[in-house]
C-alpha positions as CSV (number, residue, x, y, z in Angstrom):
1,X,81.3,93.2,107.4
2,X,85.0,93.3,107.2
3,X,87.3,93.5,104.2
4,X,90.7,94.6,102.9
5,X,91.1,97.2,100.2
6,X,93.3,95.6,97.5
7,X,93.6,98.6,95.2
8,X,94.1,102.3,95.5
9,X,90.7,104.0,95.1
10,X,92.4,107.1,93.6
11,X,93.1,106.7,90.0
12,X,96.4,107.3,88.2
13,X,94.9,110.2,86.3
14,X,94.3,112.1,89.6
15,X,97.9,111.8,90.6
16,X,99.1,112.8,87.1
17,X,96.8,115.9,87.3
18,X,98.3,116.9,90.6
19,X,101.9,116.5,89.3
20,X,101.0,118.6,86.2
21,X,99.4,121.3,88.5
22,X,102.5,121.3,90.7
23,X,104.8,121.6,87.6
24,X,102.8,124.5,86.3
25,X,102.9,126.2,89.7
26,X,106.7,125.6,89.8
27,X,107.1,127.2,86.3
28,X,105.0,130.2,87.3
29,X,107.0,130.7,90.5
30,X,110.2,130.4,88.6
31,X,109.1,133.0,86.1
32,X,108.0,135.4,88.9
33,X,111.4,135.0,90.6
34,X,113.2,135.8,87.3
35,X,111.1,138.9,86.9
36,X,111.8,139.9,90.5
37,X,115.5,139.3,89.9
38,X,115.4,141.4,86.8
39,X,113.6,144.2,88.6
40,X,116.1,144.0,91.5
41,X,119.0,144.3,89.1
42,X,117.5,147.3,87.5
43,X,116.9,148.9,90.9
44,X,120.4,148.1,92.0
45,X,121.8,149.6,88.8
46,X,119.8,152.8,89.3
47,X,121.0,153.0,92.9
48,X,124.6,152.5,91.7
49,X,124.2,155.3,89.1
50,X,122.8,157.6,91.7
51,X,125.5,156.9,94.3
52,X,128.1,157.3,91.6
53,X,126.7,160.8,90.7
54,X,126.7,161.7,94.4
55,X,130.3,160.5,94.7
56,X,131.4,162.6,91.8
57,X,129.7,165.7,93.3
58,X,131.5,165.0,96.6
59,X,134.8,164.6,94.8
60,X,134.2,168.0,93.1
61,X,133.4,169.6,96.5
62,X,136.6,168.1,98.0
63,X,138.6,169.4,95.1
64,X,137.1,172.9,95.6
65,X,137.8,172.7,99.3
66,X,141.4,171.7,98.7
67,X,141.8,174.6,96.2
68,X,140.3,177.0,98.8
69,X,142.6,175.7,101.5
70,X,145.6,176.1,99.2
71,X,144.6,179.7,98.5
72,X,144.1,180.4,102.2
73,X,147.5,179.0,103.0
74,X,149.1,181.2,100.3
75,X,147.3,184.2,101.7
76,X,148.4,183.3,105.2
77,X,152.0,182.9,104.1
78,X,151.9,186.3,102.3
79,X,150.4,188.0,105.4
80,X,152.9,186.4,107.7
81,X,155.7,187.6,105.4
82,X,154.4,191.2,105.4
83,X,153.9,191.0,109.2
84,X,157.5,189.8,109.8
85,X,158.8,192.4,107.4
86,X,156.8,195.1,109.3
87,X,158.0,193.8,112.7
88,X,161.6,194.0,111.6
89,X,161.4,197.6,110.6
90,X,162.6,200.4,112.7
91,X,160.4,203.3,113.9
92,X,161.2,205.6,111.0
93,X,160.9,202.8,108.4
94,X,157.4,202.0,109.8
95,X,156.4,205.6,109.6
96,X,157.6,205.9,106.1
97,X,155.9,202.6,105.1
98,X,152.6,203.7,106.7
99,X,152.7,207.1,104.9
100,X,153.2,205.3,101.5
101,X,150.2,203.0,101.9
102,X,147.0,204.5,100.4
103,X,144.1,204.6,102.9
104,X,141.1,202.6,101.7
């Protein structure tokens, strides 16, 4: 026996169901992606806030270090001035100066 199939044995309803199922799957996937995008945005914002707080702490530390460095430079300048003054004194002036300083 030999013959040609003249029509598609699968009905139109089958194909329409497959299309509907694929559309539903597409919509579900799209919703999941939107949810993931929203979650990622929230996580990124949280990371931004955390990094911003760390940056502010580091800025405060840098400011404190600059202040400490400025204080140390002033102290160094003061000590160098006293040392230069002491080195320029004569013997009797040094002795008089040393006798006036209270011993701690």
